C-alpha positions in Angstrom: 19.0 -167.8 -4.7 20.6 -170.4 -6.3 24.3 -170.1 -4.7 27.3 -171.3 -6.7 25.4 -174.7 -7.9 22.2 -173.8 -9.5 21.0 -171.5 -12.4 18.0 -169.5 -12.0 14.2 -170.0 -14.4 12.8 -166.4 -13.5 9.1 -167.2 -13.1 6.8 -164.8 -13.2 6.5 -163.7 -9.2 9.7 -166.0 -8.0 12.6 -168.0 -8.9 13.4 -171.6 -9.6 16.8 -173.1 -8.9 17.4 -175.6 -11.1 21.1 -177.7 -9.5 24.0 -178.3 -11.2 24.6 -182.1 -11.3 25.3 -183.3 -7.7 24.0 -180.7 -6.2 20.2 -180.8 -4.5 17.2 -178.5 -2.7 15.7 -175.5 -2.4 18.4 -173.2 -3.4 21.1 -175.7 -5.1 23.2 -175.4 -1.8 23.8 -178.9 -0.8 25.5 -182.0 -2.2 23.9 -184.9 -2.6 27.3 -186.2 -0.7 26.6 -184.8 2.3 25.6 -186.8 5.4 22.1 -186.8 5.4 21.6 -186.9 1.9 24.3 -189.5 0.7 23.0 -192.5 -0.9 25.9 -194.6 -0.6 25.5 -197.1 2.2 27.1 -199.3 4.8 29.4 -196.5 5.6 31.2 -196.1 2.0 32.5 -192.9 1.0 30.1 -190.6 -1.5 32.4 -188.8 -4.0 30.7 -186.5 -6.6 32.8 -186.5 -10.9 34.4 -184.0 -12.1 33.6 -184.1 -15.2 29.9 -184.0 -13.5 29.4 -187.4 -14.9 31.5 -191.1 -13.8 32.3 -193.3 -15.3 32.1 -196.4 -13.9 29.1 -195.6 -12.7 27.3 -193.1 -15.8 25.8 -191.2 -11.9 27.0 -187.5 -11.0 28.6 -189.8 -8.3 30.3 -192.9 -6.3 30.7 -195.2 -3.9 33.7 -195.4 -2.2 32.7 -199.5 -0.2 34.2 -201.2 2.7 34.3 -204.1 4.3 33.1 -206.9 2.0 30.8 -204.1 0.8 29.8 -203.7 -3.3 27.7 -202.7 -5.8 27.8 -199.0 -7.3 25.6 -197.7 -3.7 27.0 -200.3 -2.1 24.8 -202.7 -0.6 25.2 -205.8 -1.7 27.7 -207.8 0.2 30.7 -210.8 -0.4 29.4 -213.6 1.4 32.0 -216.0 3.1 32.0 -219.3 3.9 34.2 -221.0 6.4 35.2 -224.6 5.4 
């Protein structure tokens, strides 16, 4: 029921899925890096960390920022000042 990315906790009349790090949803089938649920912003790329936690972020994923964006979720932007 919980797929390959979750563990079923047997309740008296049902199963509750505890998702592996980086996965979400009722049956733990959704990667947090999938397009519709990615926490990364501004067209950045989300990737899950191999060991479950990224050294650089302390989270289960990291965002590869594009253009002038930076920060854990690529929400900050460098301002370019023209002279």
